[in-house]
C-alpha positions, -999 to +999 in steps of 0.1 A: -647-573-737-634-547-712-624-575-688-605-594-715-587-562-725-578-555-689-564-590-685-543-586-716-530-552-704-521-568-670-503-597-686-484-573-709-474-551-680-462-582-661-442-594-690-426-559-694-418-558-657-400-592-660-380-579-690-370-548-671-363-565-638-327-562-626-306-589-642-285-589-611-311-605-589-293-639-586-257-635-599-233-660-611-205-662-585-168-667-593-145-670-563-109-670-574-083-678-547-046-675-551-022-697-530+002-678-507-002-645-525+008-617-501-010-584-495+016-566-515+019-590-545-005-571-568+004-537-583-031-525-573-019-531-537+015-514-542+037-540-559+065-520-577+087-548-590+061-561-615+026-554-628-007-572-626-028-554-652-058-577-653-064-577-615-057-540-615-084-536-641-108-557-620-100-533-591-108-503-613-140-518-624-150-529-589-140-524-553-106-530-537-108-539-500-078-530-479-087-547-446-098-582-457-084-612-439-078-648-448-093-676-426-059-686-413-022-681-419-019-715-436-039-732-463-062-759-450-079-740-422-082-709-443-100-728-470-122-745-444-132-711-430-141-699-465-162-729-473-180-733-440-183-698-425-165-707-392-134-691-379-106-713-366-119-712-330-149-732-342-140-749-375-134-786-378-100-780-396-077-756-377-043-766-391-027-781-421-028-818-428-050-842-448-080-839-425-113-840-445-145-821-438-171-841-419-206-852-431-222-825-409-200-796-423-222-776-447-203-757-474-210-727-495-213-750-525-239-771-508-261-741-501-258-727-535-265-760-552-296-764-531-306-729-542-305-740-579-269-732-589-247-754-609-214-756-591-177-764-598-144-765-580-113-762-602-077-762-589-068-770-553-095-784-531-077-798-502-107-805-479-113-842-487-100-870-509-122-897-526-139-919-501-141-893-474-170-872-463-151-842-477-149-854-513-161-828-537-195-841-548-204-847-511-196-810-504-218-795-530-199-796-563-214-809-595-180-808-612-144-810-598-110-809-615-076-804-599-057-814-568-074-830-538-047-828-512-022-802-502+011-819-507+002-830-543-007-793-549+030-783-544+036-795-579+032-771-608+038-800-633+025-835-623+016-868-638-020-868-627-049-847-614-085-856-604-117-851-623-148-858-602-127-878-578-113-900-606-076-899-613-067-886-648-033-886-664-014-854-672+019-848-689+045-841-662+068-825-687+044-801-705+011-797-686+014-766-664-015-773-640-027-737-638-031-736-675-053-766-672-073-749-644-079-719-666-091-741-695-115-760-672-128-728-657-135-713-691-153-745-702-175-743-671-184-706-678-192-714-714-214-743-707-249-739-721-271-740-690-298-715-680-290-719-643-268-694-625-234-709-617-209-709-588-172-714-598-146-718-571-113-715-589-081-722-569-048-714-586-017-729-570+001-696-575+026-685-562+030-714-538+062-733-542+074-751-562+084-721-582+080-734-618+063-720-648+063-724-686+093-708-703+072-684-724+063-666-692+097-671-675+119-659-704+108-623-705+117-618-668+148-640-665+178-620-656+159-590-643+164-599-606+194-609-585+190-646-580+200-672-554+192-706-571+171-731-552+185-766-556+169-800-547+188-826-568+168-854-553+135-841-567+151-832-600+162-868-605+125-876-611+114-849-635+098-876-656+079-908-647+057-913-617+054-881-596+067-885-560+058-854-539+077-867-509+109-856-527+101-819-521+101-789-544+120-792-576+150-769-582+146-734-597+178-716-608+159-683-611+133-683-582+126-646-583+119-646-620+098-677-616+078-661-588+071-630-610+062-651-640+038-673-620+019-643-608+018-624-641+007-656-659-021-661-634-030-624-639-031-628-676-054-659-673-078-641-649-080-614-674-090-639-701-117-653-679-130-618-671-130-612-709-150-644-714-176-632-689-178-600-708-181-615-743-209-638-730-228-607-718-226-617-682-209-587-666-240-574-649-250-609-638-216-621-624-199-613-591-161-620-594-142-621-561-104-624-560-087-634-527-057-653-513-056-680-487-028-665-465+003-643-466+034-649-487+057-679-482+095-682-483+098-718-495+114-732-526+137-702-531+110-675-526+121-642-510+091-623-499+113-595-483+128-587-517+094-581-533+078-566-502+052-593-506+035-584-473+030-548-485+050-535-455+029-554-430+046-574-403+050-611-409+045-637-436+028-671-439+026-689-405+025-656-386-006-641-370+007-606-375-010-587-403+014-599-431+004-635-424-034-630-426-043-598-443-047-604-480-060-588-512-097-588-519-111-574-552-148-577-560-164-568-593-201-569-603-209-544-630-237-521-619-238-534-583-203-532-568-191-496-571-164-491-596-131-476-586-139-477-549-114-485-521-130-498-489-114-502-455-143-523-443-130-551-421-141-586-430-127-621-435-130-655-453-158-668-430-180-639-442-179-649-479-204-678-474-232-658-459-225-629-483-229-649-515-258-669-499-277-637-494-271-626-529-281-660-543-311-665-520-295-695-504-299-708-469-270-704-443-265-728-414-274-713-381-246-705-357-217-698-381-193-671-374-196-653-407-220-625-414-232-612-448-212-583-461-235-577-491-240-540-481-202-535-481-200-550-516-226-525-527-208-496-511-235-491-485-232-487-447-224-522-433-224-534-398-192-552-389-179-578-364-172-568-328-142-592-330-123-613-356-105-643-342-077-667-354-058-695-337-028-714-350-013-746-338+019-753-357+042-734-333+024-742-302-009-725-295-012-689-309-041-665-311-050-632-327-079-609-323-090-578-342-114-555-323-120-523-342-086-506-347-070-529-321-051-560-330-040-585-302-016-613-307-007-641-283+024-661-293+021-690-270-002-705-244-006-683-213+018-656-227+006-620-223-012-604-252+006-580-275-016-551-285-013-528-315-034-499-328-036-505-366-048-470-373-016-454-359+007-484-362-004-505-392+030-524-391+026-536-355+058-521-342+046-506-309+031-530-283+007-510-262-005-538-239+011-522-208-006-489-212-040-500-227-050-523-199-087-518-204-085-528-240-064-558-231-090-568-205-119-565-230-101-587-255-092-612-227-129-614-218-138-621-254-111-648-256-129-668-228-157-674-252-140-672-286-133-709-292-145-744-285-120-770-274-111-796-300-096-830-295-077-825-328-067-789-319-064-786-282-047-757-263-014-774-259 
C-alpha cells in the first residue's frame, strides 16, 4: 500500500512539474523582415517625420538592438545570409539576381521543421523559383505564399502571386500585396496545430514601387514637399497582364506614399502582435523585426529627406553603416527584457543559430553565425571577433567590423578606410594612416575571410 501511495505521489509531482514548467521552452518564432527599411525609418530609432507606434510598442515590450547588421547591402545576399547562417564571404548567393539556393544549402526553416516545427514563408522569398533546388518546400517550408523572385516583388499590386509554388491570380487593381501577406500570416498563426511554429514574414515595404491603398495615402497626402515620379510606360499597363520589365509605376506623391507604406505595415504588425496576445501566446512566441538592408532612393524615394539612414553614412548599395546597419527589435514576454536597449553587435547570419538553440534544432557545422540567445535574454554574450561583408555590383568591395573599428575597401587592391564607430559613428574621419596596427590586423583577417567563388570572384 505504501509503495502504491508513493507511486501516486511521484506521478502527481511529475504532473505538477510539467504544468509549472516554463512555457517558453520551445517558442514559436516569427521573423518579420522589411524591404529596404533604413536604420532611421522607425520612430523608435529616431524617425521624426512620422510615427510607427506598433513597432515602438514592441520595442518597449522587448529589446531594441542598436548595432545589428543586415547580411548585405542588397536583398538577395542579405536574405541568403539570414536563411543559411553564412556571411557573404562564404554564402552561395553574394549579389542580386535570380540565383537559387543549392541542394546542399541548409536553411533555418529546414532545421526547425526537422525539430518538429510547422513552417511558413509569407511575402518575398527570392531564393528559388519552382523547379529549382531553392523552391520553398525544398528549403524547409510547409507553406508558402507571395513573391518568388526579386523583380516581381517590385510590384505592390500585381496580377498573380504564388501559393506553394503554384501561380494564383490576384486583382492588379485592388489587391495590395502586403495586405494579402498580413492575412496569410494571421491565418497561419491561427491554425489549430499543437506544434510550435516558425513564420518568416517578408513585407515588400518600403521598397519601390511606392504604391499603397488610398485609405493609408490620403491622411498624409499634402504633408510633404513632393517631386512626382513618372514612368508613363509602366502606367500604360495598370490593368491586364503584369509586366515587371516596364519598371516602377508612377507616383505623384512619393514621400506621402513612402510614409503610408511604412505606417500601414506598422499597423498590420501591431494587428499580428495583438493576435499573438489574444491567443495567449505572448510568453511562448519570439517576435523579431529586421530589415534586409539600408534605405533605397528608387521610384521617387528620397532617403535624405526622411533621414532614413538615421544619420549614418550611406544607403542601400553602400558598405558604410547606412547601407548595412538596420533596426532589430525582439520581443518574447518574460524572456527578452522589456524596455531594454542593447548595443550588442550581431548580424543576419547569427539569427539561424540563435533560433535553433532556442528551438532545440541542429545547426550545420562550419557556418559563420553564432547563437546570440544570451544577448536576447539580456545576459552577457560573447561576440564575433570580426563581421565581414563583400559586395560585387560596383566592382569588388569589402567591409569589416572589429570591435569599435569599421574598415571599408571600395575597390580591389584599394587601401582600407578605417573608422572608429565609438568616436565617429558617422564614418567621417578615416584613421587608416594613423592606426596602422589596426589596419594590419584587419588585413590579416581579410586573407582568410572569404572563399573564392566562380560566380562572385574578386574582379
